[in-house]
Structures are given as C-alpha cells and as structure tokens.
All heavy atoms as TSV, in Angstrom:
chain	resi	resn	atom	element	x	y	z
A	1	MET	N	N	-9.660	12.352	-7.699
A	1	MET	CA	C	-9.419	10.958	-7.444
A	1	MET	C	C	-7.925	10.638	-7.490
A	1	MET	O	O	-7.423	9.897	-6.655
A	1	MET	CB	C	-10.164	10.103	-8.480
A	1	MET	CG	C	-9.888	8.641	-8.343
A	1	MET	SD	S	-11.046	7.814	-7.316
A	1	MET	CE	C	-11.709	6.655	-8.445
A	2	ALA	N	N	-7.192	11.211	-8.442
A	2	ALA	CA	C	-5.752	10.965	-8.557
A	2	ALA	C	C	-5.040	11.397	-7.269
A	2	ALA	O	O	-4.111	10.724	-6.815
A	2	ALA	CB	C	-5.174	11.678	-9.762
A	3	ASN	N	N	-5.448	12.511	-6.706
A	3	ASN	CA	C	-4.811	12.982	-5.471
A	3	ASN	C	C	-4.995	11.973	-4.333
A	3	ASN	O	O	-4.071	11.706	-3.585
A	3	ASN	CB	C	-5.378	14.354	-5.092
A	3	ASN	CG	C	-4.582	15.005	-3.982
A	3	ASN	OD1	O	-3.370	14.889	-3.936
A	3	ASN	ND2	N	-5.287	15.657	-3.083
A	4	LEU	N	N	-6.173	11.414	-4.209
A	4	LEU	CA	C	-6.436	10.414	-3.167
A	4	LEU	C	C	-5.578	9.170	-3.408
A	4	LEU	O	O	-5.012	8.615	-2.460
A	4	LEU	CB	C	-7.917	10.043	-3.124
A	4	LEU	CG	C	-8.308	9.006	-2.067
A	4	LEU	CD1	C	-7.954	9.481	-0.667
A	4	LEU	CD2	C	-9.785	8.674	-2.165
A	5	MET	N	N	-5.473	8.738	-4.636
A	5	MET	CA	C	-4.630	7.567	-4.956
A	5	MET	C	C	-3.195	7.848	-4.583
A	5	MET	O	O	-2.489	6.966	-4.061
A	5	MET	CB	C	-4.764	7.185	-6.441
A	5	MET	CG	C	-6.132	6.637	-6.767
A	5	MET	SD	S	-6.440	6.059	-8.471
A	5	MET	CE	C	-5.222	6.767	-9.491
A	6	GLN	N	N	-2.705	9.057	-4.827
A	6	GLN	CA	C	-1.344	9.435	-4.471
A	6	GLN	C	C	-1.152	9.458	-2.955
A	6	GLN	O	O	-0.124	9.012	-2.448
A	6	GLN	CB	C	-0.976	10.791	-5.085
A	6	GLN	CG	C	-0.842	10.732	-6.597
A	6	GLN	CD	C	-0.742	12.114	-7.214
A	6	GLN	OE1	O	-1.103	13.111	-6.620
A	6	GLN	NE2	N	-0.277	12.153	-8.458
A	7	GLU	N	N	-2.129	9.983	-2.239
A	7	GLU	CA	C	-2.039	10.038	-0.775
A	7	GLU	C	C	-2.031	8.643	-0.161
A	7	GLU	O	O	-1.250	8.358	0.748
A	7	GLU	CB	C	-3.199	10.848	-0.214
A	7	GLU	CG	C	-3.104	12.339	-0.489
A	7	GLU	CD	C	-4.275	13.115	0.062
A	7	GLU	OE1	O	-4.854	12.670	1.073
A	7	GLU	OE2	O	-4.611	14.152	-0.513
A	8	ILE	N	N	-2.892	7.763	-0.670
A	8	ILE	CA	C	-2.930	6.384	-0.181
A	8	ILE	C	C	-1.608	5.692	-0.490
A	8	ILE	O	O	-1.033	4.999	0.358
A	8	ILE	CB	C	-4.107	5.615	-0.777
A	8	ILE	CG1	C	-5.431	6.183	-0.227
A	8	ILE	CG2	C	-4.003	4.116	-0.482
A	8	ILE	CD1	C	-6.668	5.690	-0.938
A	9	GLY	N	N	-1.134	5.865	-1.723
A	9	GLY	CA	C	0.140	5.272	-2.123
A	9	GLY	C	C	1.303	5.741	-1.267
A	9	GLY	O	O	2.135	4.929	-0.832
A	10	ALA	N	N	1.335	7.043	-0.968
A	10	ALA	CA	C	2.402	7.587	-0.131
A	10	ALA	C	C	2.316	7.028	1.282
A	10	ALA	O	O	3.342	6.732	1.905
A	10	ALA	CB	C	2.326	9.117	-0.122
A	11	ARG	N	N	1.104	6.848	1.794
A	11	ARG	CA	C	0.934	6.276	3.142
A	11	ARG	C	C	1.439	4.834	3.178
A	11	ARG	O	O	2.153	4.422	4.083
A	11	ARG	CB	C	-0.541	6.334	3.547
A	11	ARG	CG	C	-0.926	5.645	4.840
A	11	ARG	CD	C	-0.472	6.377	6.107
A	11	ARG	NE	N	-0.894	7.728	6.179
A	11	ARG	CZ	C	-2.081	8.174	6.598
A	11	ARG	NH1	N	-2.990	7.323	7.021
A	11	ARG	NH2	N	-2.353	9.464	6.610
A	12	ILE	N	N	1.068	4.060	2.153
A	12	ILE	CA	C	1.506	2.676	2.087
A	12	ILE	C	C	3.038	2.602	2.017
A	12	ILE	O	O	3.673	1.834	2.747
A	12	ILE	CB	C	0.868	1.958	0.877
A	12	ILE	CG1	C	-0.639	1.796	1.129
A	12	ILE	CG2	C	1.545	0.614	0.607
A	12	ILE	CD1	C	-1.421	1.377	-0.099
A	13	LYS	N	N	3.620	3.428	1.175
A	13	LYS	CA	C	5.080	3.450	1.034
A	13	LYS	C	C	5.767	3.801	2.356
A	13	LYS	O	O	6.741	3.175	2.762
A	13	LYS	CB	C	5.499	4.433	-0.054
A	13	LYS	CG	C	6.988	4.450	-0.302
A	13	LYS	CD	C	7.346	5.370	-1.448
A	13	LYS	CE	C	8.837	5.348	-1.699
A	13	LYS	NZ	N	9.201	6.160	-2.865
A	14	MET	N	N	5.248	4.819	3.050
A	14	MET	CA	C	5.814	5.244	4.310
A	14	MET	C	C	5.752	4.096	5.336
A	14	MET	O	O	6.751	3.805	5.989
A	14	MET	CB	C	5.089	6.466	4.858
A	14	MET	CG	C	5.626	6.954	6.194
A	14	MET	SD	S	4.474	8.018	7.081
A	14	MET	CE	C	3.166	6.878	7.505
A	15	LEU	N	N	4.599	3.448	5.452
A	15	LEU	CA	C	4.449	2.361	6.411
A	15	LEU	C	C	5.345	1.189	6.048
A	15	LEU	O	O	5.951	0.561	6.931
A	15	LEU	CB	C	2.987	1.919	6.482
A	15	LEU	CG	C	2.015	2.914	7.107
A	15	LEU	CD1	C	0.571	2.469	6.867
A	15	LEU	CD2	C	2.300	3.093	8.589
A	16	ARG	N	N	5.456	0.891	4.756
A	16	ARG	CA	C	6.333	-0.206	4.320
A	16	ARG	C	C	7.778	0.087	4.648
A	16	ARG	O	O	8.497	-0.738	5.208
A	16	ARG	CB	C	6.155	-0.444	2.814
A	16	ARG	CG	C	7.115	-1.521	2.264
A	16	ARG	CD	C	6.997	-1.678	0.772
A	16	ARG	NE	N	7.278	-0.472	0.008
A	16	ARG	CZ	C	8.476	0.041	-0.223
A	16	ARG	NH1	N	9.563	-0.511	0.302
A	16	ARG	NH2	N	8.624	1.143	-0.968
A	17	GLU	N	N	8.212	1.300	4.326
A	17	GLU	CA	C	9.611	1.690	4.600
A	17	GLU	C	C	9.884	1.738	6.108
A	17	GLU	O	O	10.976	1.359	6.539
A	17	GLU	CB	C	9.937	3.030	3.949
A	17	GLU	CG	C	10.044	2.934	2.442
A	17	GLU	CD	C	10.303	4.249	1.750
A	17	GLU	OE1	O	10.080	5.317	2.368
A	17	GLU	OE2	O	10.733	4.226	0.579
A	18	ASN	N	N	8.919	2.186	6.893
A	18	ASN	CA	C	9.065	2.192	8.350
A	18	ASN	C	C	9.218	0.763	8.914
A	18	ASN	O	O	9.783	0.583	9.997
A	18	ASN	CB	C	7.907	2.888	9.043
A	18	ASN	CG	C	7.944	4.384	8.853
A	18	ASN	OD1	O	8.928	4.942	8.412
A	18	ASN	ND2	N	6.827	5.036	9.163
A	19	SER	N	N	8.711	-0.207	8.181
A	19	SER	CA	C	8.846	-1.609	8.572
A	19	SER	C	C	10.114	-2.236	7.998
A	19	SER	O	O	10.306	-3.458	8.120
A	19	SER	CB	C	7.631	-2.405	8.108
A	19	SER	OG	O	6.462	-1.924	8.719
A	20	ASN	N	N	10.941	-1.428	7.343
A	20	ASN	CA	C	12.197	-1.897	6.739
A	20	ASN	C	C	11.972	-3.018	5.737
A	20	ASN	O	O	12.731	-3.994	5.698
A	20	ASN	CB	C	13.205	-2.310	7.806
A	20	ASN	CG	C	13.672	-1.153	8.639
A	20	ASN	OD1	O	13.981	-0.091	8.109
A	20	ASN	ND2	N	13.684	-1.319	9.946
A	21	LEU	N	N	10.935	-2.880	4.929
A	21	LEU	CA	C	10.620	-3.870	3.909
A	21	LEU	C	C	10.849	-3.281	2.527
A	21	LEU	O	O	10.370	-2.170	2.246
A	21	LEU	CB	C	9.172	-4.340	4.019
A	21	LEU	CG	C	8.792	-5.142	5.252
A	21	LEU	CD1	C	7.289	-5.261	5.368
A	21	LEU	CD2	C	9.410	-6.527	5.166
A	22	SER	N	N	11.541	-4.016	1.657
A	22	SER	CA	C	11.665	-3.568	0.270
A	22	SER	C	C	10.331	-3.837	-0.422
A	22	SER	O	O	9.511	-4.641	0.054
A	22	SER	CB	C	12.765	-4.350	-0.429
A	22	SER	OG	O	12.395	-5.727	-0.574
A	23	GLN	N	N	10.103	-3.181	-1.537
A	23	GLN	CA	C	8.897	-3.438	-2.313
A	23	GLN	C	C	8.826	-4.906	-2.699
A	23	GLN	O	O	7.771	-5.529	-2.589
A	23	GLN	CB	C	8.885	-2.602	-3.602
A	23	GLN	CG	C	8.225	-1.283	-3.488
A	23	GLN	CD	C	8.119	-0.587	-4.836
A	23	GLN	OE1	O	8.669	-1.039	-5.840
A	23	GLN	NE2	N	7.420	0.517	-4.844
A	24	ARG	N	N	9.946	-5.448	-3.155
A	24	ARG	CA	C	9.984	-6.830	-3.601
A	24	ARG	C	C	9.606	-7.781	-2.477
A	24	ARG	O	O	8.742	-8.659	-2.646
A	24	ARG	CB	C	11.378	-7.150	-4.133
A	24	ARG	CG	C	11.528	-8.540	-4.672
A	24	ARG	CD	C	12.938	-8.729	-5.287
A	24	ARG	NE	N	13.166	-10.106	-5.583
A	24	ARG	CZ	C	13.761	-10.959	-4.782
A	24	ARG	NH1	N	14.245	-10.557	-3.623
A	24	ARG	NH2	N	13.923	-12.231	-5.120
A	25	ARG	N	N	10.216	-7.613	-1.344
A	25	ARG	CA	C	9.964	-8.516	-0.203
A	25	ARG	C	C	8.504	-8.372	0.279
A	25	ARG	O	O	7.838	-9.383	0.555
A	25	ARG	CB	C	10.920	-8.204	0.926
A	25	ARG	CG	C	10.756	-9.158	2.092
A	25	ARG	CD	C	11.861	-9.004	3.094
A	25	ARG	NE	N	11.567	-9.887	4.223
A	25	ARG	CZ	C	12.043	-9.714	5.411
A	25	ARG	NH1	N	12.869	-8.731	5.668
A	25	ARG	NH2	N	11.736	-10.534	6.384
A	26	PHE	N	N	8.027	-7.133	0.398
A	26	PHE	CA	C	6.660	-6.931	0.861
A	26	PHE	C	C	5.661	-7.495	-0.121
A	26	PHE	O	O	4.703	-8.177	0.278
A	26	PHE	CB	C	6.392	-5.441	1.112
A	26	PHE	CG	C	5.039	-5.166	1.675
A	26	PHE	CD1	C	4.669	-5.683	2.900
A	26	PHE	CD2	C	4.128	-4.383	0.986
A	26	PHE	CE1	C	3.404	-5.443	3.437
A	26	PHE	CE2	C	2.871	-4.132	1.500
A	26	PHE	CZ	C	2.497	-4.664	2.730
A	27	ALA	N	N	5.869	-7.263	-1.412
A	27	ALA	CA	C	4.950	-7.797	-2.425
A	27	ALA	C	C	4.894	-9.324	-2.359
A	27	ALA	O	O	3.808	-9.915	-2.410
A	27	ALA	CB	C	5.384	-7.335	-3.813
A	28	MET	N	N	6.034	-9.958	-2.215
A	28	MET	CA	C	6.061	-11.419	-2.108
A	28	MET	C	C	5.336	-11.887	-0.841
A	28	MET	O	O	4.604	-12.866	-0.862
A	28	MET	CB	C	7.517	-11.918	-2.100
A	28	MET	CG	C	8.182	-11.855	-3.441
A	28	MET	SD	S	9.906	-12.368	-3.406
A	28	MET	CE	C	9.765	-14.041	-2.850
A	29	MET	N	N	5.533	-11.147	0.228
A	29	MET	CA	C	4.935	-11.480	1.528
A	29	MET	C	C	3.392	-11.488	1.462
A	29	MET	O	O	2.751	-12.322	2.063
A	29	MET	CB	C	5.414	-10.437	2.530
A	29	MET	CG	C	5.340	-10.821	3.970
A	29	MET	SD	S	6.152	-9.517	4.942
A	29	MET	CE	C	4.743	-8.491	5.336
A	30	ILE	N	N	2.844	-10.564	0.686
A	30	ILE	CA	C	1.389	-10.423	0.626
A	30	ILE	C	C	0.786	-11.028	-0.661
A	30	ILE	O	O	-0.408	-10.916	-0.888
A	30	ILE	CB	C	0.917	-8.953	0.788
A	30	ILE	CG1	C	1.436	-8.074	-0.345
A	30	ILE	CG2	C	1.337	-8.422	2.170
A	30	ILE	CD1	C	0.859	-6.654	-0.343
A	31	GLY	N	N	1.622	-11.635	-1.487
A	31	GLY	CA	C	1.118	-12.273	-2.694
A	31	GLY	C	C	0.683	-11.306	-3.776
A	31	GLY	O	O	-0.331	-11.524	-4.447
A	32	MET	N	N	1.444	-10.248	-3.940
A	32	MET	CA	C	1.120	-9.208	-4.925
A	32	MET	C	C	2.321	-9.011	-5.850
A	32	MET	O	O	3.466	-9.150	-5.423
A	32	MET	CB	C	0.794	-7.911	-4.173
A	32	MET	CG	C	0.228	-6.814	-5.022
A	32	MET	SD	S	-0.281	-5.397	-3.997
A	32	MET	CE	C	-1.782	-6.034	-3.283
A	33	ASN	N	N	2.061	-8.684	-7.083
A	33	ASN	CA	C	3.130	-8.393	-8.035
A	33	ASN	C	C	3.840	-7.111	-7.637
A	33	ASN	O	O	3.194	-6.116	-7.313
A	33	ASN	CB	C	2.505	-8.269	-9.444
A	33	ASN	CG	C	3.518	-8.054	-10.512
A	33	ASN	OD1	O	4.081	-6.967	-10.629
A	33	ASN	ND2	N	3.774	-9.091	-11.296
A	34	ARG	N	N	5.164	-7.101	-7.684
A	34	ARG	CA	C	5.934	-5.923	-7.260
A	34	ARG	C	C	5.650	-4.719	-8.128
A	34	ARG	O	O	5.538	-3.612	-7.630
A	34	ARG	CB	C	7.443	-6.213	-7.263
A	34	ARG	CG	C	8.217	-5.070	-6.575
A	34	ARG	CD	C	9.622	-4.859	-7.100
A	34	ARG	NE	N	9.718	-4.606	-8.508
A	34	ARG	CZ	C	9.539	-3.410	-9.087
A	34	ARG	NH1	N	9.188	-2.354	-8.394
A	34	ARG	NH2	N	9.682	-3.278	-10.378
A	35	THR	N	N	5.476	-4.902	-9.433
A	35	THR	CA	C	5.201	-3.745	-10.282
A	35	THR	C	C	3.823	-3.153	-10.000
A	35	THR	O	O	3.608	-1.959	-10.099
A	35	THR	CB	C	5.360	-4.076	-11.777
A	35	THR	OG1	O	4.516	-5.184	-12.114
A	35	THR	CG2	C	6.806	-4.432	-12.101
A	36	TYR	N	N	2.868	-4.039	-9.628
A	36	TYR	CA	C	1.534	-3.538	-9.245
A	36	TYR	C	C	1.659	-2.710	-7.965
A	36	TYR	O	O	1.113	-1.617	-7.871
A	36	TYR	CB	C	0.591	-4.714	-9.037
A	36	TYR	CG	C	-0.792	-4.292	-8.626
A	36	TYR	CD1	C	-1.730	-3.873	-9.576
A	36	TYR	CD2	C	-1.193	-4.281	-7.298
A	36	TYR	CE1	C	-3.005	-3.466	-9.210
A	36	TYR	CE2	C	-2.452	-3.889	-6.913
A	36	TYR	CZ	C	-3.357	-3.483	-7.865
A	36	TYR	OH	O	-4.606	-3.061	-7.503
A	37	LEU	N	N	2.400	-3.240	-6.969
A	37	LEU	CA	C	2.600	-2.505	-5.711
A	37	LEU	C	C	3.269	-1.169	-5.972
A	37	LEU	O	O	2.886	-0.157	-5.391
A	37	LEU	CB	C	3.431	-3.327	-4.725
A	37	LEU	CG	C	3.737	-2.679	-3.384
A	37	LEU	CD1	C	2.470	-2.343	-2.624
A	37	LEU	CD2	C	4.656	-3.567	-2.562
A	38	SER	N	N	4.256	-1.139	-6.856
A	38	SER	CA	C	4.923	0.098	-7.213
A	38	SER	C	C	3.914	1.099	-7.791
A	38	SER	O	O	3.941	2.292	-7.438
A	38	SER	CB	C	6.026	-0.177	-8.222
A	38	SER	OG	O	6.613	1.027	-8.654
A	39	GLY	N	N	3.042	0.628	-8.655
A	39	GLY	CA	C	2.028	1.509	-9.229
A	39	GLY	C	C	1.080	2.056	-8.168
A	39	GLY	O	O	0.678	3.215	-8.221
A	40	VAL	N	N	0.763	1.229	-7.172
A	40	VAL	CA	C	-0.093	1.695	-6.067
A	40	VAL	C	C	0.638	2.766	-5.266
A	40	VAL	O	O	0.077	3.835	-5.003
A	40	VAL	CB	C	-0.468	0.495	-5.146
A	40	VAL	CG1	C	-1.125	0.989	-3.854
A	40	VAL	CG2	C	-1.387	-0.464	-5.870
A	41	GLU	N	N	1.883	2.516	-4.905
A	41	GLU	CA	C	2.650	3.460	-4.108
A	41	GLU	C	C	2.881	4.782	-4.840
A	41	GLU	O	O	2.998	5.829	-4.186
A	41	GLU	CB	C	3.990	2.858	-3.701
A	41	GLU	CG	C	3.859	1.792	-2.651
A	41	GLU	CD	C	5.194	1.273	-2.125
A	41	GLU	OE1	O	6.263	1.638	-2.665
A	41	GLU	OE2	O	5.157	0.498	-1.158
A	42	ASN	N	N	2.911	4.727	-6.141
A	42	ASN	CA	C	3.114	5.944	-6.931
A	42	ASN	C	C	1.813	6.603	-7.359
A	42	ASN	O	O	1.812	7.574	-8.118
A	42	ASN	CB	C	3.992	5.639	-8.157
A	42	ASN	CG	C	5.411	5.370	-7.761
A	42	ASN	OD1	O	6.043	6.194	-7.094
A	42	ASN	ND2	N	5.925	4.204	-8.125
A	43	GLY	N	N	0.684	6.095	-6.859
A	43	GLY	CA	C	-0.619	6.709	-7.140
A	43	GLY	C	C	-1.090	6.505	-8.578
A	43	GLY	O	O	-1.909	7.263	-9.069
A	44	LEU	N	N	-0.601	5.446	-9.229
A	44	LEU	CA	C	-0.965	5.191	-10.616
A	44	LEU	C	C	-2.028	4.114	-10.771
A	44	LEU	O	O	-2.562	3.949	-11.855
A	44	LEU	CB	C	0.291	4.767	-11.406
A	44	LEU	CG	C	1.464	5.756	-11.368
A	44	LEU	CD1	C	2.681	5.144	-12.045
A	44	LEU	CD2	C	1.056	7.063	-12.000
A	45	ARG	N	N	-2.338	3.418	-9.699
A	45	ARG	CA	C	-3.321	2.337	-9.733
A	45	ARG	C	C	-4.510	2.659	-8.848
A	45	ARG	O	O	-4.364	3.138	-7.738
A	45	ARG	CB	C	-2.700	1.035	-9.204
A	45	ARG	CG	C	-1.582	0.512	-10.027
A	45	ARG	CD	C	-2.131	-0.437	-11.032
A	45	ARG	NE	N	-1.052	-1.049	-11.782
A	45	ARG	CZ	C	-1.269	-1.868	-12.755
A	45	ARG	NH1	N	-2.502	-2.181	-13.060
A	45	ARG	NH2	N	-0.286	-2.389	-13.416
A	46	ASN	N	N	-5.687	2.378	-9.382
A	46	ASN	CA	C	-6.919	2.490	-8.606
A	46	ASN	C	C	-7.136	1.144	-7.948
A	46	ASN	O	O	-7.708	0.229	-8.516
A	46	ASN	CB	C	-8.081	2.863	-9.519
A	46	ASN	CG	C	-9.322	3.230	-8.748
A	46	ASN	OD1	O	-9.320	3.227	-7.516
A	46	ASN	ND2	N	-10.392	3.515	-9.449
A	47	ILE	N	N	-6.658	0.999	-6.732
A	47	ILE	CA	C	-6.581	-0.279	-6.036
A	47	ILE	C	C	-7.930	-0.728	-5.481
A	47	ILE	O	O	-8.715	0.103	-5.000
A	47	ILE	CB	C	-5.492	-0.228	-4.940
A	47	ILE	CG1	C	-5.222	-1.595	-4.333
A	47	ILE	CG2	C	-5.820	0.810	-3.912
A	47	ILE	CD1	C	-4.003	-1.648	-3.461
A	48	SER	N	N	-8.157	-2.035	-5.489
A	48	SER	CA	C	-9.409	-2.568	-4.945
A	48	SER	C	C	-9.340	-2.659	-3.441
A	48	SER	O	O	-8.250	-2.674	-2.846
A	48	SER	CB	C	-9.678	-3.978	-5.526
A	48	SER	OG	O	-8.748	-4.909	-4.977
A	49	ILE	N	N	-10.485	-2.741	-2.814
A	49	ILE	CA	C	-10.542	-2.845	-1.358
A	49	ILE	C	C	-9.927	-4.163	-0.907
A	49	ILE	O	O	-9.282	-4.231	0.144
A	49	ILE	CB	C	-11.996	-2.702	-0.849
A	49	ILE	CG1	C	-12.029	-2.512	0.673
A	49	ILE	CG2	C	-12.872	-3.849	-1.255
A	49	ILE	CD1	C	-11.492	-1.200	1.148
A	50	THR	N	N	-10.038	-5.218	-1.713
A	50	THR	CA	C	-9.429	-6.512	-1.379
A	50	THR	C	C	-7.911	-6.370	-1.283
A	50	THR	O	O	-7.285	-6.875	-0.358
A	50	THR	CB	C	-9.796	-7.574	-2.432
A	50	THR	OG1	O	-11.217	-7.674	-2.501
A	50	THR	CG2	C	-9.209	-8.915	-2.113
A	51	ASN	N	N	-7.302	-5.698	-2.261
A	51	ASN	CA	C	-5.859	-5.490	-2.239
A	51	ASN	C	C	-5.436	-4.533	-1.136
A	51	ASN	O	O	-4.367	-4.697	-0.540
A	51	ASN	CB	C	-5.342	-5.050	-3.591
A	51	ASN	CG	C	-5.306	-6.193	-4.580
A	51	ASN	OD1	O	-5.181	-7.345	-4.208
A	51	ASN	ND2	N	-5.407	-5.870	-5.868
A	52	LEU	N	N	-6.274	-3.535	-0.846
A	52	LEU	CA	C	-5.973	-2.655	0.285
A	52	LEU	C	C	-5.948	-3.446	1.600
A	52	LEU	O	O	-5.087	-3.221	2.458
A	52	LEU	CB	C	-6.982	-1.521	0.388
A	52	LEU	CG	C	-6.803	-0.368	-0.582
A	52	LEU	CD1	C	-8.007	0.550	-0.558
A	52	LEU	CD2	C	-5.540	0.417	-0.239
A	53	GLN	N	N	-6.862	-4.382	1.729
A	53	GLN	CA	C	-6.899	-5.219	2.930
A	53	GLN	C	C	-5.646	-6.079	3.033
A	53	GLN	O	O	-5.069	-6.231	4.112
A	53	GLN	CB	C	-8.151	-6.101	2.947
A	53	GLN	CG	C	-8.305	-6.913	4.225
A	53	GLN	CD	C	-8.587	-6.034	5.429
A	53	GLN	OE1	O	-9.595	-5.355	5.471
A	53	GLN	NE2	N	-7.692	-6.034	6.411
A	54	LYS	N	N	-5.191	-6.649	1.901
A	54	LYS	CA	C	-3.957	-7.448	1.911
A	54	LYS	C	C	-2.773	-6.592	2.375
A	54	LYS	O	O	-1.940	-7.042	3.156
A	54	LYS	CB	C	-3.628	-7.932	0.481
A	54	LYS	CG	C	-4.377	-9.125	0.031
A	54	LYS	CD	C	-3.829	-9.501	-1.348
A	54	LYS	CE	C	-4.630	-10.572	-2.002
A	54	LYS	NZ	N	-4.084	-10.917	-3.320
A	55	ILE	N	N	-2.706	-5.369	1.870
A	55	ILE	CA	C	-1.610	-4.464	2.216
A	55	ILE	C	C	-1.684	-4.098	3.702
A	55	ILE	O	O	-0.675	-4.149	4.402
A	55	ILE	CB	C	-1.618	-3.213	1.321
A	55	ILE	CG1	C	-1.196	-3.607	-0.100
A	55	ILE	CG2	C	-0.742	-2.112	1.882
A	55	ILE	CD1	C	-1.386	-2.515	-1.153
A	56	ALA	N	N	-2.873	-3.716	4.163
A	56	ALA	CA	C	-3.038	-3.361	5.562
A	56	ALA	C	C	-2.642	-4.522	6.479
A	56	ALA	O	O	-1.912	-4.337	7.461
A	56	ALA	CB	C	-4.475	-2.916	5.840
A	57	ASN	N	N	-3.110	-5.732	6.157
A	57	ASN	CA	C	-2.756	-6.901	6.945
A	57	ASN	C	C	-1.263	-7.132	6.953
A	57	ASN	O	O	-0.668	-7.410	7.997
A	57	ASN	CB	C	-3.482	-8.147	6.417
A	57	ASN	CG	C	-4.969	-8.137	6.696
A	57	ASN	OD1	O	-5.465	-7.367	7.518
A	57	ASN	ND2	N	-5.690	-8.994	5.994
A	58	GLY	N	N	-0.636	-6.991	5.792
A	58	GLY	CA	C	0.811	-7.174	5.692
A	58	GLY	C	C	1.597	-6.176	6.500
A	58	GLY	O	O	2.672	-6.460	7.005
A	59	LEU	N	N	1.048	-4.973	6.610
A	59	LEU	CA	C	1.709	-3.912	7.373
A	59	LEU	C	C	1.337	-3.928	8.855
A	59	LEU	O	O	1.897	-3.191	9.646
A	59	LEU	CB	C	1.344	-2.532	6.773
A	59	LEU	CG	C	1.890	-2.263	5.375
A	59	LEU	CD1	C	1.244	-1.001	4.794
A	59	LEU	CD2	C	3.421	-2.130	5.404
A	60	GLY	N	N	0.373	-4.767	9.194
A	60	GLY	CA	C	-0.051	-4.874	10.590
A	60	GLY	C	C	-0.880	-3.682	11.065
A	60	GLY	O	O	-0.812	-3.338	12.241
A	61	VAL	N	N	-1.627	-3.079	10.139
A	61	VAL	CA	C	-2.496	-1.945	10.481
A	61	VAL	C	C	-3.911	-2.245	10.023
A	61	VAL	O	O	-4.128	-3.076	9.139
A	61	VAL	CB	C	-2.003	-0.612	9.874
A	61	VAL	CG1	C	-0.621	-0.265	10.373
A	61	VAL	CG2	C	-2.048	-0.649	8.359
A	62	SER	N	N	-4.876	-1.548	10.587
A	62	SER	CA	C	-6.257	-1.694	10.137
A	62	SER	C	C	-6.485	-0.779	8.930
A	62	SER	O	O	-5.703	0.123	8.667
A	62	SER	CB	C	-7.223	-1.292	11.266
A	62	SER	OG	O	-7.115	0.102	11.522
A	63	LEU	N	N	-7.553	-1.060	8.191
A	63	LEU	CA	C	-7.917	-0.165	7.098
A	63	LEU	C	C	-8.187	1.237	7.628
A	63	LEU	O	O	-7.849	2.217	6.985
A	63	LEU	CB	C	-9.139	-0.696	6.333
A	63	LEU	CG	C	-8.897	-1.844	5.387
A	63	LEU	CD1	C	-10.202	-2.339	4.814
A	63	LEU	CD2	C	-7.956	-1.426	4.276
A	64	GLU	N	N	-8.792	1.308	8.807
A	64	GLU	CA	C	-9.067	2.604	9.440
A	64	GLU	C	C	-7.756	3.380	9.622
A	64	GLU	O	O	-7.677	4.561	9.294
A	64	GLU	CB	C	-9.751	2.387	10.771
A	64	GLU	CG	C	-10.060	3.681	11.492
A	64	GLU	CD	C	-10.687	3.474	12.868
A	64	GLU	OE1	O	-10.923	2.310	13.260
A	64	GLU	OE2	O	-10.952	4.481	13.528
A	65	ASP	N	N	-6.734	2.715	10.143
A	65	ASP	CA	C	-5.434	3.388	10.341
A	65	ASP	C	C	-4.792	3.766	9.010
A	65	ASP	O	O	-4.143	4.817	8.929
A	65	ASP	CB	C	-4.480	2.502	11.142
A	65	ASP	CG	C	-4.890	2.353	12.590
A	65	ASP	OD1	O	-5.610	3.257	13.101
A	65	ASP	OD2	O	-4.496	1.367	13.226
A	66	LEU	N	N	-4.969	2.930	8.011
A	66	LEU	CA	C	-4.396	3.212	6.694
A	66	LEU	C	C	-4.966	4.497	6.106
A	66	LEU	O	O	-4.262	5.282	5.494
A	66	LEU	CB	C	-4.656	2.027	5.763
A	66	LEU	CG	C	-3.921	2.002	4.441
A	66	LEU	CD1	C	-2.425	1.942	4.649
A	66	LEU	CD2	C	-4.375	0.823	3.602
A	67	PHE	N	N	-6.262	4.725	6.366
A	67	PHE	CA	C	-6.944	5.910	5.791
A	67	PHE	C	C	-7.005	7.111	6.726
A	67	PHE	O	O	-7.399	8.194	6.307
A	67	PHE	CB	C	-8.373	5.541	5.385
A	67	PHE	CG	C	-8.435	4.723	4.130
A	67	PHE	CD1	C	-8.549	3.350	4.185
A	67	PHE	CD2	C	-8.367	5.333	2.896
A	67	PHE	CE1	C	-8.609	2.604	3.023
A	67	PHE	CE2	C	-8.408	4.624	1.749
A	67	PHE	CZ	C	-8.547	3.230	1.794
A	68	ARG	N	N	-6.617	6.935	7.965
A	68	ARG	CA	C	-6.738	8.008	8.951
A	68	ARG	C	C	-6.019	9.273	8.470
A	68	ARG	O	O	-4.881	9.250	8.088
A	68	ARG	CB	C	-6.158	7.575	10.300
A	68	ARG	CG	C	-6.364	8.638	11.387
A	68	ARG	CD	C	-6.095	8.116	12.759
A	68	ARG	NE	N	-7.306	7.390	13.185
A	68	ARG	CZ	C	-7.273	6.147	13.644
A	68	ARG	NH1	N	-6.149	5.502	13.777
A	68	ARG	NH2	N	-8.387	5.568	14.006
A	69	GLY	N	N	-6.731	10.372	8.474
A	69	GLY	CA	C	-6.164	11.679	8.126
A	69	GLY	C	C	-6.131	11.994	6.648
A	69	GLY	O	O	-5.686	13.076	6.264
A	70	LEU	N	N	-6.598	11.085	5.797
A	70	LEU	CA	C	-6.577	11.352	4.355
A	70	LEU	C	C	-7.809	12.121	3.907
A	70	LEU	O	O	-8.816	12.065	4.429
A	70	LEU	CB	C	-6.476	10.054	3.557
A	70	LEU	CG	C	-5.217	9.241	3.781
A	70	LEU	CD1	C	-5.239	7.984	2.909
A	70	LEU	CD2	C	-3.960	10.016	3.485
C-alpha cells in the first residue's frame, strides 16, 4: 500500500510541477491544506477519493489519467 501511495504522490507532484504551480498556490486553488498536500505528494497520506477528485480537477486531468500506468 505504501508503494502505491508513493506512486500516486509522485504522479500528483509531477503534474503539479508541469503546470508550474507551487504546492502553496495549488493547495489554495483546490481548498486543501498545503501540509496535507505535501504529505500526499510524499506518499505519507492515505488520501480519500474525494480529495483525489479535487486534485485531479485542479490539475485538469481525469481520475483515469491520474491513475494510468500505476
């Protein structure tokens, strides 16, 4: 399970950075605490599907695209 959380976190971080968004700005944009987002990106948080949807929407990708290849 930890490996999957790390892979998802790395995917989110890559997509966020590709959009030239800082953690702080992105977290504010989607209504999420920056430290929580950091924990997600570092694979330390077991994120809910609701928060995954917020992140995907903020990044302009579908949940399917977020998980593709994991």
